[in-house]
C-alpha positions, 0 to 999 in steps of 0.5 A, a space after each residue: 264214315 257214317 254214324 253208327 245206326 242207333 237201332 236194329 230197325 235202321 240196319 234192317 232198313 239198309 238190309 231191305 234196300 241193299 240190292 239197289 245200292 252199290 256194294 261199297 255203299 252197303 259196306 259204309 252204311 254197315 260200318 264194316 270192312 270188305 276185307 277184314 270184317 268186323 272187329 271182335 269187340 264190335 261184333 259182340 256189341 252188335 250181338 248184344 244190340 241186335 240179338 241172336 240170328 234166330 227166329 223169334 219164338 211165338 208166345 204160347 200157352 202151356 199144356 194146361 191152357 191147351 188141355 182146357 181148350 179141348 173142353 170148350 164145346 157145347 156138346 162137351 158142356 152138356 156131357 159134363 153136366 149130364 155126367 155130374 147130374 147122373 153122379 148126383 143121382 147115384 148112377 156112378 157107372 153111367 157117370 163114369 162112362 160119360 166122363 170117360 167119353 169126355 176125357 178120351 175126346 179131350 186127349 185126342 184133341 190135345 195130342 193133335 194140337 201139340 203136334 201142330 205147334 211144331 211148324 214154327 219150331 222147325 223154321 227156327 231150326 233151319 238157321 241153326 248152322 255154323 258160319 264161316 266169317 272174317 273178323 279182324 282179318 282172320 277167318 273163323 267158324 262161328 255159330 250162325 246164331 252169333 252173326 250180326 249185321 256187318 259180318 263178312 261171311 264166306 260161302 262155298 258149295 255145300 254151305 247153307 246160307 246163314 243170314 241174308 247176305 249182300 255179295 261183294 265177291 262171287 266166283 261161279 256162284 250158284 244157289 238152290 233157292 227152290 225152297 224159298 222162291 220155287 225156282 226149279 234150277 240153281 240161280 247164278 249169283 254175282 255182285 252186280 247192282 240191281 234196281 231197288 224194286 227187283 223182286 226177291 226171286 230175281 235178287 242175284 246179288 243177294 244170298 238168302 238165309 236158309 238156301 243152299 250153295 250148289 257151286 262156286 264160292 263167294 263173300 259178302 256182308 250180312 245185311 239182315 239177321 233173324 226176323 229181318 231176313 226173308 226167312 224171318 218174314 215167312 216165319 211171321 206170315 206162318 205165325 200170322 196165318 189163321 188156322 181155319 175151322 174145317 167144314 166139318 167142325 164148322 157144321 158140327 159147331 153149328 149143329 151142337 149149338 142148336 142141339 144145346 139150345 133145343 135140349 135145354 129148352 125142352 128140359 126147362 119146359 118139361 120141368 115147368 110142365 111137370 110142376 104146373 101139373 102138380 107133380 113132385 119136384 123130385 120126380 119132375 126133375 128126374 124126368 127133365 134129366 131123363 129128357 136131357 140125357 136121352 136127347 144128348 147123343 153121348 157117342 157123337 164126339 167119340 164116334 166122330 173122332 173114331 170115324 176120322 181116325 179110321 179115315 186116317 188109317 185108310 189114307 195112310 194105306 194110300 200114302 197120305 199121312 194125316 196130321 190133324 184129324 178134321 183134315 180127313 173130312 176137309 179133303 172131301 169138301 175141297 173145291 180148289 187145289 192150289 198146287 205148287 209146281 216144282 216137286 208137286 206137279 213135276 218131278 223136281 228132276 231136270 230131264 233131257 227131252 230132245 237133242 238137235 244136231 245139224 242133221 236132225 232132231 231126236 226125242 229122248 224117253 225116260 224121266 228123272 235121273 235114272 239112265 233108262 230110255 232111248 233116242 228116237 228120230 222124227 219118224 219114231 224109229 229107235 236111233 243107235 247113238 253110236 251110229 250118229 257121230 254128232 249125237 254121240 259127240 253132243 252127249 259126250 260133251 254134256 257128260 264130260 263138261 260136267 261137275 255133277 255126280 249121280 248116285 243110284 242103284 248101281 252106285 256112283 256115276 260120275 259119267 252117268 252110270 249104268 244102272 238098270 234104273 232100279 232104286 232111286 237116283 239122287 244128284 249131287 250138283 246142278 240139276 241141269 248137269 244131272 240131266 246131261 249125265 242121265 241123257 249120256 247114260 241113256 246113250 251108252 256113255 257109262 262111268 268108264 267114259 271119264 277114264 277114257 277122257 281124263 280132265 286136265 283143265 277147266 273154265 268154270 261157268 260164269 254169268 259173264 261167259 255163260 258157258 263152261 269149258 273143259 280140256 280132256 286128254 284123249 287116251 284113244 286118239 291121242 292129244 287133247 279135246 276141248 269141250 264146251 257147253 252153255 247158252 246157245 248164243 255164246 256157244 254158236 259164236 265160238 263155232 265155225 263149223 258143225 258136225 253131221 251124222 257121219 262125223 263130217 265137219 262142214 260150215 255151220 248154219 248159225 241161223 238154223 241153230 238159232 231157229 231150232 233153239 227158239 223152237 225148242 224154247 217155245 215148247 217150254 224147254 231149257 236149251 244148252 248147246 255143245 261144241 268141241 275142238 280136237 287137238 286143243 292145248 290145255 295151257 291157258 284154260 282155267 278158272 281165271 281165263 278171260 272171256 275172250 280166250 276161247 278159240 272161235 273155230 270150234 265144231 258145233 255138235 248139237 243142242 240138248 233141250 230139257 225140262 222138269 217133267 210132269 209126274 207120270 200120274 199128274 195128268 190123270 190126277 188133274 183130269 180126275 179132279 176136274 171130273 170131281 168138280 175140283 178146280 186146280 190152280 198152279 202157284 209157283 215162284 218159277 218163270 211164267 213161260 216154264 209154268 205155262 209149259 208145265 200147265 199145258 203138259 198136265 192139262 191145267 191149260 188146254 188152250 191159252 186164254 187171256 187172264 189165265 196166266 198171271 205173274 206176281 207183278 200182274 197181281 200187284 198191279 190189279 185194283 183191289 175190286 178186280 183182284 178176287 175175280 182175276 184170281 178165280 179166273 186164272 189157273 197159273 200164277 208165276 213169280 209169286 212171293 210168299 206174301 202173294 201166295 198167302 193172299 191168293 189163298 185168302 182171296 179164294 176163301 173169301 169167295 167161299 172156296 174150300 182151299 187145299 194148298 200143296 207145296 214142299 218148300 219153305 216159301 209154301 209154309 204160310 199158305 199151307 197153314 192158311 189153307 183149309 187143308 195144307 198138303 206137303 210132300 213127304 220125300 222132297 218137302 222141307 220139314 217146315 212145309 211138313 209141319 205147317 201142313 195138315 196132310 203129308 204125301 209120302 210118295 210126293 205124287 199129285 195123284 195121291 191127292 185125288 185118292 185122299 179126296 175120295 177117302 175124304 168124301 167117303 169119311 164125310 158120307 159115313 159121318 152124315 150117315 151116323 148123324 142121320 142114324 143117331 139123331 132119331 134115337 136121341 130126339 125120340 127118347 127126349 120126345 118120349 119123356 116129354 109126351 109122358 110129362 104132357 100127359 102126366 103119365 109114367 115114364 116109359 123109359 128111365 134115365 139109366 135105360 136111356 144111357 144104356 141105349 145111347 152108349 151101347 148102340 152108338 158103339 155096337 151099331 152106329 160106329 160100324 157105319 165108320 167102316 162103310 165102304 165108299 159108294 159108287 160114283 163118289 168122285 163123279 159128284 160135285 164138291 159139297 157147297 160149303 154153305 150147305 147144312 150138315 143135313 139136307 131138307 130131305 134128311 132132316 125130314 127123315 130124322 123127324 119121321 124116324 123119331 116119330 116112329 120111335 115115340 109112337 111105337 114105344 108109347 103104344 107098346 108100353 101102354 099095350 103091355 101095361 094094359 095087358 097086365 105086365 109089370 112096370 119093369 116088363 113094360 119098360 123093358 119092352 119099350 127099351 128093346 123096341 127102341 133098339 130094334 128100330 135103331 137096328 133095322 134103321 141102321 141097314 137103311 142108313 148104309 146108303 142115304 139114297 139107295 134101298 137096303 137091298 140095292 146097297 146090300 144087306 151084308 156088304 159091311 161085315 162090321 155091321 153084322 158083327 155089331 148087330 150080333 153084339 147088340 142083340 147079345 147085350 139086349 138079351 143080357 139086360 132083359 134076362 140076366 138078374 144082375 142087369 135087371 137089378 142095375 137097369 130096372 128091367 125084367 124078362 119079357 115073353 115071346 109075344 112081346 118080342 113078336 110085337 117088338 120085331 113087327 113094329 121095327 119092321 113096319 118102321 123100316 118099311 115106312 123109311 124105305 117108302 120115304 127114301 124112295 119118295 124123297 130121293 130127289 131132295 137128298 
């Protein structure tokens, strides 16, 4: 016997190549017994050496480092500094307001980041199951964490596979690997030797950790545990995938850095100029602080967070749950959607679409497992199943030669139920058999069918036979009935005759059957054949029946062709995405033929061109220099591994694409995390996919992504509108202070007054833009260029124009009021109200960045009307209430001053309207 491996790595190397070694060699290398398993003490030693069968926890910082990260932002630094300075100046109220904004923003970020860390925890929980093992010749149940390489594991239908297992024995074993590989139907498993280069999805002699056994039973030895399993590799990829900044956060970061530098430079210049002019250091420092406070858009972080939160609420109403706030805007920036096939573009429920008999072909309507639909002939007429004997007997074989169970609105259906289709139908068993049950129910074969034909014998499906056979007692005609369903070639070989529509039996044209099967397969359908033999005896039919024990005189009844149908709204959703300039690519672990068929039905492939469909093998064969171009050109990627999915997303991002990745399985988790926005399915998705994603669709409908993109574009529009609105105030106030310093004049506004303007207008006026409805034609635009700045040239010029209007208007009004004999406090009060009035009029202009105020509608956003009334009340309070006068150093002003304020504000609004009209082509 070989020497015991010296380290976990040597065992894992065996595990990696086990599928390419004979089973007995794997047993020898792992020093185990194929019948008795490991001894108890040896299992304990290996557990001590290799560690538990769990996924490793990633090293993470605690709550404190996570909380401190929320303050790592240039604007936050300025806000903290402004709060500290105002506190030092004795303005405790203003300082408290600023610090409150900082803390609220940090709290929201802390909560979002904490929830994001749940993805790896979910992956670890997937493998915490109980496993049945044989140790020292005795079967026992042990926690899956205690499994070690070399353990002899037993599995049967309903079990979750606890580790990567090399099969030694298998009986009709089928495993659902859709969550790991994307395969849409359960995979048959056996112990046959495979090529060492066989990809994961085709390793039929291996059971993978985290997958589900749907039928049969088997035994095998553990070859990999914990991080060494395929699930462990996905865990590593999820942990290694970089969580990218969103377009919004990148643009805001650049904007904040530039704004920080500008504010600091202006503050230093202001201080230096004041000292150079001989002004006192205290007064000059106060002016510099006023400039910094005025130029800082204190409300920006809070308004951005609130605007995104409003977008979250709107999306939730459209069945899209956002897990990370910036994902709202990222959707609006998306240029490519990489969609999984199974359960995303398709329903993940096999459905019979056609039935072929020797006398004709019938189309089958309806979708999923609900028994709603009918049968139509080639001319489109509805067909009575009872009137066509071959069709009836074909459906009968599919319903009775079947081990699946459907559960739905009418309860349980062993023979396909009679529900009216209300409620959600679910399947226990093989999806292919579920499709046969649903088709039979559409033909009127209800749950009482099984009572008329009770089963008395079964020959289970096997990869060697490629068919399943059952014997039933016929309670109406007497005697027994043998039914068979399976691969077309095998079933046809068992038949000597075929049944016609009138029930007559005549010689079978095998070539016609095979041609029909090929034609159906060419449409991307999976084809099964059915046959029967009345009068068969039940003796000799059972699990151990040899492959050649079936009679070769059966009567062929027909072919049933099925597929996993596209979602009803998928075609329209794909078309809508293309209209919006968003590319859609399918990335799946399923076969190329199946993926191509679904792509054709959903509109992803209108006609097949070279290079539009690539397999995982094709991707591996591509030279590195050709890879990015090939990925961008292709629309369908089939038989791809989790590593390849991740690389595809990275390649698209390297070409400047903003990538949204949709998926529902464990195999999608690394790519979901790497993508600019990960979109998981809420109903059919695994918890791993949901936790790795930024957004979860509660209805699993691809069309919801289109709605979310629309909302995302609306959110970004509203954020840009707010920034275009708030910047002129910040820049205008800062420049107003700088002009006063340059001319050696008295400050027209004080720091406390600036804080009043910034904080009240941001909440009462600017925040109302977050509720602005989406503009018409938003989904007819091309996606925003990821490299495009937050503000275009036209918008930047508009910001400077409005800033100049605020500076000029406030300076003129302040100077006029002083020249007319007004007290300093009165003149400053007039200047404060002017700044607010210009902001108020400008707010209506910002409801649309391109259209005029009147075309956008003055009263189209009732929130703005309410905000204007609230701000007006606030300005009257700060002007006329004695307590507010004392706090903010203001004084009452007369009616003539108000007329001058409103006149200047109206003039500024007209100038902006003219500018918008002249520069429309630049926006």
